[in-house]
C-alpha positions in Angstrom: 9.0 -11.9 -37.3 7.1 -13.9 -39.8 3.6 -16.5 -38.8 4.3 -18.7 -41.7 2.1 -21.0 -40.2 -0.8 -18.7 -39.1 -3.1 -18.7 -42.4 -6.7 -16.8 -42.7 -9.7 -17.8 -45.6 -12.3 -15.8 -45.8 -14.5 -19.4 -47.0 -12.7 -21.6 -44.4 -13.6 -21.2 -40.3 -15.3 -18.2 -41.0 -11.8 -16.4 -41.7 -10.7 -16.6 -38.3 -6.6 -17.6 -38.2 -6.1 -21.0 -38.5 -3.2 -23.3 -38.6 -1.6 -24.1 -41.3 -5.1 -24.6 -43.4 -6.2 -26.8 -41.4 -9.5 -26.3 -39.6 -8.0 -25.7 -36.5 -8.1 -22.5 -35.6 -5.5 -20.5 -33.7 -7.9 -19.7 -30.5 -8.6 -23.6 -30.7 -4.7 -24.2 -30.0 -4.6 -21.7 -27.4 -8.1 -23.3 -25.3 -6.3 -26.5 -25.9 -3.2 -25.3 -24.1 -5.5 -24.4 -21.3 -6.8 -28.2 -21.6 -3.8 -30.0 -22.0 -1.2 -28.9 -20.0 0.8 -32.1 -20.8 1.8 -31.9 -24.2 2.2 -34.8 -24.8 -1.3 -35.9 -24.7 -2.7 -32.6 -25.8 0.5 -34.3 -28.7 -1.4 -37.9 -28.8 -5.2 -35.5 -29.7 -3.6 -33.8 -32.0 -0.7 -35.5 -33.8 -1.5 -33.1 -37.0 -0.1 -29.8 -33.9 3.6 -29.3 -34.6 6.1 -27.2 -31.3 6.0 -24.6 -34.3 2.5 -24.2 -34.6 2.0 -23.8 -30.6 5.0 -21.6 -30.6 3.6 -18.8 -33.8 0.0 -18.5 -31.9 1.0 -18.0 -29.1 3.0 -15.2 -30.6 0.0 -14.6 -32.6 -2.3 -14.3 -29.6 0.1 -12.0 -27.2 0.2 -9.7 -30.3 -3.3 -9.2 -29.8 -3.0 -7.7 -26.0 -2.1 -4.6 -25.1 -0.3 -2.9 -21.1 -3.6 -1.4 -20.4 -5.5 -1.3 -17.4 -8.4 -4.5 -16.6 -10.5 -3.3 -13.7 -12.0 -6.8 -12.3 -13.7 -7.3 -9.4 -12.0 -9.7 -6.8 -13.3 -11.4 -3.5 -11.2 -11.2 -0.8 -11.5 -14.2 1.5 -14.9 -12.6 3.7 -16.8 -13.1 0.2 -16.3 -9.0 0.1 -15.9 -7.3 -4.1 -12.5 -5.2 -4.6 -11.6 -3.3 -7.4 -9.2 -5.6 -8.6 -6.8 -4.1 -11.3 -4.6 -5.8 -13.5 -1.5 -4.2 -15.9 0.5 -1.3 -16.4 -0.8 2.5 -16.7 0.6 3.4 -19.6 
């Protein structure tokens, strides 16, 4: 798959992956998706961000995630900590 909107430049944003050579990192786009669940609000704040930018940012980030077990502490209804496992065993 071609991610032609994801760019890197060692002289810009410390070489982090950016959207179309803008000073907008892929990481920031993912954070913005969490902050602005309403895409219209997101577009108002960041009019330069296009749907294809968001799609490619999500694909780029997901390529770094493996199917693995992640050990976290989960808290039950009584406040007790237990070991939680998410992910596959492969």
